C-alpha positions as CSV (number, residue, x, y, z in Angstrom):
1,M,183.4,-36.3,145.7
2,L,186.4,-34.5,145.8
3,L,188.1,-36.9,148.5
4,T,187.4,-40.4,149.0
5,I,189.4,-42.3,151.8
6,S,188.7,-46.4,152.1
7,G,190.6,-48.4,153.8
8,L,193.6,-46.6,154.7
9,T,195.8,-48.0,157.2
10,K,199.3,-46.9,158.2
11,S,201.7,-47.6,161.2
12,Y,205.2,-47.0,162.4
13,S,208.3,-48.7,163.1
14,T,209.4,-48.9,167.1
15,A,212.2,-50.6,169.4
16,E,209.1,-51.9,170.7
17,G,207.5,-53.2,167.2
18,P,205.2,-51.3,165.0
19,I,202.3,-49.2,166.4
20,A,199.0,-48.6,164.3
21,V,198.2,-45.6,163.6
22,L,195.2,-45.4,161.4
23,K,193.4,-48.7,161.1
24,G,191.1,-48.8,158.2
25,I,189.8,-44.9,158.0
26,D,186.6,-44.6,155.2
27,L,186.0,-41.2,155.5
28,H,185.0,-38.5,152.4
29,L,184.6,-34.6,151.7
30,Q,182.8,-33.1,149.2
31,A,183.7,-30.0,146.7
32,G,183.1,-26.5,149.2
33,E,182.3,-28.5,151.9
34,S,183.9,-27.8,155.7
35,V,185.2,-30.9,157.9
36,A,185.9,-30.8,161.6
37,L,188.8,-34.1,162.3
38,T,188.6,-34.3,165.9
39,G,190.3,-36.8,168.6
40,E,192.2,-37.2,171.6
41,S,195.9,-36.4,171.0
42,G,197.3,-39.7,169.2
43,S,194.4,-40.8,167.4
44,G,195.6,-40.2,164.0
45,K,194.3,-36.9,163.2
46,S,197.8,-35.4,162.3
47,T,199.1,-38.8,160.1
48,L,195.7,-38.3,158.2
49,L,196.0,-35.2,157.6
50,H,199.5,-36.1,155.9
51,L,198.6,-38.6,154.1
52,V,196.1,-37.1,152.1
53,G,199.1,-34.5,151.5
54,G,200.8,-36.3,150.1
55,L,203.2,-36.0,152.2
56,D,203.2,-40.1,153.6
57,Q,202.4,-42.4,151.9
58,P,199.9,-45.0,153.5
59,D,200.3,-48.5,154.2
60,G,196.9,-49.6,152.8
61,G,194.1,-48.3,150.9
62,R,192.8,-45.8,149.1
63,I,193.0,-41.7,148.5
64,I,191.3,-41.0,145.6
65,V,191.4,-36.9,144.7
66,N,189.5,-35.7,141.5
67,D,189.5,-39.6,140.8
68,R,192.9,-40.1,141.5
69,D,194.9,-42.4,143.8
70,I,197.5,-40.4,145.3
71,A,198.5,-43.2,147.8
72,T,200.4,-45.0,144.6
73,L,201.6,-41.8,142.9
74,A,206.0,-41.5,142.6
75,D,207.6,-38.9,144.5
76,A,207.6,-37.0,141.5
77,E,203.5,-36.9,141.1
78,R,203.1,-36.4,145.0
79,A,205.0,-33.2,144.5
80,L,202.9,-31.5,141.7
81,Y,199.9,-32.7,143.7
82,R,200.7,-30.6,146.2
83,R,201.7,-28.2,144.2
84,H,198.4,-28.0,142.4
85,E,195.7,-29.6,144.6
86,V,196.5,-28.9,148.1
87,G,196.7,-26.1,150.6
88,L,198.4,-26.6,153.9
89,V,198.0,-25.1,157.0
90,F,200.3,-27.2,159.5
91,Q,201.7,-26.4,163.2
92,Q,205.0,-25.5,161.8
93,F,204.2,-22.9,159.6
94,N,206.8,-23.8,157.2
95,L,207.6,-19.8,155.9
96,I,210.6,-19.4,154.0
97,P,213.0,-16.9,156.5
98,S,214.9,-15.1,153.6
99,L,211.0,-13.8,151.9
100,D,209.2,-11.4,153.3
101,V,205.5,-11.8,153.8
102,A,204.1,-10.2,150.4
103,A,206.7,-13.5,148.8
104,N,205.9,-16.0,151.1
105,I,202.0,-15.7,150.8
106,A,202.7,-15.2,147.4
107,F,205.3,-18.8,146.7
108,H,202.7,-21.4,146.6
109,A,200.5,-20.0,144.0
110,R,203.4,-17.7,142.2
111,L,205.2,-22.0,141.6
112,A,201.7,-23.4,140.9
113,G,201.3,-21.0,138.1
114,R,198.5,-19.2,139.8
115,Q,199.3,-16.0,141.3
116,E,196.1,-13.8,141.2
117,P,197.1,-10.2,142.7
118,E,193.4,-9.3,143.5
119,W,192.9,-12.1,145.3
120,E,196.2,-12.1,147.8
121,R,195.8,-8.1,148.5
122,Q,191.8,-9.0,149.7
123,L,193.8,-12.3,151.5
124,V,196.6,-9.9,153.0
125,E,193.0,-7.6,153.9
126,K,191.0,-9.4,155.4
127,L,193.8,-11.6,157.6
128,G,195.0,-7.8,158.6
129,L,198.9,-8.7,157.0
130,T,199.0,-5.5,155.2
131,A,201.4,-3.9,157.8
132,L,203.6,-6.7,157.9
133,L,204.4,-7.2,154.2
134,N,207.8,-6.0,154.1
135,R,208.1,-8.0,157.4
136,Y,210.5,-11.3,157.5
137,P,209.4,-14.6,159.3
138,E,211.9,-13.6,162.1
139,Q,210.3,-11.0,163.2
140,L,206.9,-12.2,163.1
141,S,205.0,-13.6,166.2
142,G,203.5,-17.0,165.9
143,G,200.1,-15.2,165.2
144,Q,201.6,-13.4,162.6
145,Q,203.2,-15.9,160.8
146,Q,200.4,-18.2,161.6
147,R,197.6,-15.6,159.0
148,V,200.6,-15.6,156.7
149,A,200.8,-19.7,156.2
150,I,196.7,-19.6,155.6
151,A,197.1,-16.7,153.5
152,R,199.9,-19.0,151.3
153,S,196.9,-21.5,151.7
154,L,194.5,-20.1,150.0
155,A,196.0,-17.8,147.5
156,V,196.4,-20.9,145.7
157,R,193.1,-21.8,145.3
158,A,193.5,-25.2,145.4
159,P,190.5,-27.6,145.8
160,L,191.5,-29.2,148.9
161,I,192.5,-27.0,152.1
162,L,194.3,-29.2,155.0
163,A,194.7,-27.4,157.7
164,D,196.3,-28.6,161.4
165,E,195.2,-26.7,164.6
166,P,195.4,-23.2,162.6
167,T,194.4,-21.0,165.7
168,G,196.2,-23.3,167.6
169,N,198.9,-20.2,168.1
170,L,196.0,-17.3,168.8
171,D,194.0,-16.0,171.7
172,E,189.8,-17.7,171.7
173,A,188.8,-14.2,170.2
174,T,191.6,-13.8,167.3
175,G,191.1,-17.8,166.8
176,D,187.3,-17.8,166.2
177,A,188.0,-14.5,163.7
178,V,190.7,-16.3,161.9
179,L,188.3,-19.7,161.5
180,N,185.7,-18.1,160.4
181,L,188.1,-16.3,157.8
182,M,189.5,-19.6,156.5
183,L,185.6,-20.7,156.1
184,S,184.5,-17.7,154.1
185,L,187.7,-17.2,152.3
186,S,187.9,-21.1,151.3
187,G,183.8,-20.8,150.3
188,E,185.1,-17.4,148.1
189,A,188.1,-19.9,146.3
190,G,185.8,-22.7,145.9
191,S,188.2,-25.2,148.4
192,A,186.8,-27.9,150.3
193,L,188.2,-27.4,154.4
194,L,189.5,-30.9,156.1
195,L,190.5,-29.2,159.2
196,V,192.1,-30.7,162.6
197,T,191.2,-29.2,165.9
198,H,191.0,-30.4,169.8
199,S,188.3,-27.9,170.0
200,M,184.6,-29.1,169.8
201,R,183.5,-25.3,170.2
202,L,185.5,-24.6,166.8
203,A,184.4,-27.9,165.1
204,G,181.1,-27.0,165.3
205,K,181.4,-23.9,163.5
206,L,181.5,-25.9,160.3
207,D,179.7,-28.4,158.1
208,R,180.4,-31.9,159.4
209,Q,182.2,-33.2,162.6
210,I,184.5,-36.8,162.1
211,M,185.7,-38.2,165.5
212,L,189.1,-40.4,165.6
213,R,189.4,-42.7,168.6
214,A,192.6,-45.1,168.6
215,G,192.7,-45.2,164.6
216,R,189.4,-45.5,163.5
217,I,186.4,-43.2,163.1
218,G,184.4,-42.9,166.3
219,G,180.7,-41.6,167.4
């Protein structure tokens, strides 16, 4: 089992008092598996993804990735975890403005010491980025930036890919094509994929669907 989550809880402080976002989540993901995380806005999907990605720490519970509980890691250890074991695709893209497309795609893999030019070339070609390699993020549309972010996340061949609405800035036809490519390319990389989406139609393309309702796994 690549990922095992048990009893995961998370609350945030507000002026009116603490708000419980996750209320005891249990979830597992096998190597090579694709799982869609669905649910209404505010159900805790993005919070869960941030916790699994080591971007935040839970209040309680365990997040076991490759037999290690990342919920207990210190900041420096979580940074190494994000560098080597996770590929992240979030709605904000988080591309580096001063780097062109080629350098953005290579950035994560280079940090992790796993840069593979031939694999990057395949990603660029299959995601339709060949003509954009010398451009900078500000010169790209939202959909183009999203495809660059997807290429960057896959370039490192991380065991776990976390994607938050990765097709949200694309039209339906392009979104379908990009998701199909993500599934194909993550499979080629041997990565497991945990993907947040509001679309049950897109969720149906993945191996399993898990629904969050008010901070709990629903039916």
